[in-house]
N, C-alpha and C positions, 0 to 999 in steps of 0.2 A: 440126749439127742433131740428129744421132743422140744426142749426149750430152744435149741439152736434153730430148728426148723420154724418154730413159732416166731422167733425174733426176726429171722430172715423174711418170712412172709409179711410180718408187720412192717418192716422197713420197705419192702417192695410196694406195698399198698399205700403207705403214707408218703413215699417220696415221689410218686407219680402225680403230676398235675395235669388237669384237663386243659387242652388248648382252648383259650377263650375265643369265641367266634367274633369276628370283626363284623359289626353291623354297619352298613353304609348309612350315613346321615342323609335323609331325604331332603332335598333342597327344593322348596316350593318356589315356583316362579312368582308367587304373590309376595315374597319376602326378599329382604336385602339388608345390607349392612349400612348403618348410619355413618357417613363419611364426613359430614359437616353439619353444623347447626348455627343459625344466625338469628339475632334479634334485630329487626329492622323497623324504621319509622318512615311512614309515607309523608307526602307533602302536607297533609292535613294534621299531622302530629299524632296519628294513630299508630300504635305499635302492633307488629305482627311477627310471628315466629316461624322460621322455616327449618326443615330438616332435609338434607340431601342424602338420598338413599341409593346405594348401588345394588342393582338387581343381582340375585344369586345365579340366575340362568344366563342372562345376556350381558352382564357387566355394565349395562347402560345406567346412567344416573338420572334420577328424577328429583325435582325440588317439590317438596310437599309443604303447604302452609298448614301448620299444626296449631292446636290449642296450646295455651301456656302450660297446661298440665302435661301434655305429651312432650313438649319442649323440655320441661324439667325432668321428666322420667326417663328419657333416652339419652344415653351418653355416646360419644364416639366409639364405634366398634360394636355397639349393641345391634341385635337383629330387630328389624321392624317389619311387620307383616300387614299388608293392606287386606282388608276383609274380602274384597272381591275384585281386585285389580291385578291384571297381568300386563306387564309392559316389556 
């Protein structure tokens, strides 16, 4: 009888799962999703690189002239955060 009670208790404790708490993702208004990237040339022949970023809070777009390193590091859909800009 002890074995049956032990097995039932063991099954009861191992079959219960804790509900995982859903933690909301904080959306900083300094951040947004990269929606477009372009490599452009001005009339003097100089190249520059732009990222279009859609703000997490307002859904507004901003065009950002980036360095070649940033241009190469961020893909469409990546999150980009401005260090001190809210738009």
